[in-house]
C-alpha positions in Angstrom: -12.3 22.7 -81.8 -9.5 20.6 -83.1 -7.7 23.8 -84.0 -8.5 25.3 -80.5 -6.9 21.9 -78.8 -3.8 22.3 -81.3 -3.2 25.6 -79.8 -3.5 24.7 -76.3 -1.6 21.7 -76.8 1.0 23.5 -78.9 1.5 26.3 -76.2 1.4 24.1 -73.3 4.4 22.0 -74.7 6.6 25.3 -74.1 6.6 24.0 -70.7 9.1 21.3 -71.6 11.5 23.6 -72.3 12.5 25.1 -68.8 12.1 21.7 -67.5 14.6 20.5 -69.8 16.8 23.7 -69.1 16.9 22.4 -65.6 18.3 19.1 -66.4 21.4 20.8 -67.8 22.0 23.8 -65.8 21.5 25.1 -62.5 20.4 28.5 -63.6 16.7 27.5 -63.9 15.2 26.7 -60.8 11.5 26.4 -61.3 8.9 24.7 -58.5 5.8 22.9 -59.2 4.1 26.2 -58.5 6.0 28.0 -61.4 5.1 25.3 -63.8 1.3 25.4 -62.8 1.3 29.2 -62.9 3.0 29.2 -66.2 0.4 26.4 -67.5 -2.7 28.5 -66.3 -0.9 31.8 -68.3 -0.6 29.9 -71.6 -3.9 28.2 -71.5 -5.6 31.6 -71.0 -3.5 32.9 -73.8 -4.4 29.9 -76.0 -8.1 30.3 -75.1 -7.9 34.3 -75.7 -6.3 33.7 -79.5 -9.1 31.1 -79.9 -11.7 33.4 -79.1 -10.1 36.2 -81.0 -10.1 34.0 -84.2 -13.5 33.1 -83.7 -15.2 36.3 -82.7 -13.5 38.9 -85.0 -13.8 39.1 -88.9 -11.9 42.2 -89.5 -8.1 41.5 -90.2 -7.0 44.8 -88.7 -9.1 44.3 -85.4 -7.5 40.6 -85.4 -4.1 41.8 -85.2 -4.8 44.6 -82.7 -6.4 42.1 -80.3 -3.6 39.4 -80.9 -0.7 41.8 -80.3 -2.8 43.2 -77.1 -3.3 39.5 -75.8 0.7 38.5 -76.5 1.7 42.0 -75.0 -0.7 41.4 -71.9 1.0 37.9 -71.4 4.4 38.9 -71.7 3.9 41.9 -69.4 2.3 39.4 -66.6 5.0 36.8 -67.1 7.9 39.6 -66.8 6.1 41.1 -63.8 5.8 37.5 -62.1 9.5 36.7 -63.2 11.1 39.9 -62.0 9.0 42.3 -60.5 8.9 45.4 -63.1 6.4 47.4 -61.3 6.9 45.9 -57.8 3.5 44.6 -57.2 2.8 42.2 -54.1 2.8 38.9 -56.3 6.2 40.1 -58.1 8.8 37.7 -58.5 12.5 37.8 -57.5 
């Protein structure tokens, strides 16, 4: 349980980076909604990683599942940010 909490807090602390970037430059313009969406995405990634480590015992299976979880996270993040596929919820 402690390990899962550390992972969740560690990933959620990444939200500090865009906040600090907003203080020093005008190129990063996140609204409260952006922080909430990214927080939910990071929380989901942390829960997924925790479940993968708890439920899979085979190292190769674990690697494949971790790669898949990270790939899906990055794909969803890119779609929300710039709209790679032109979906209705795409970004700019």
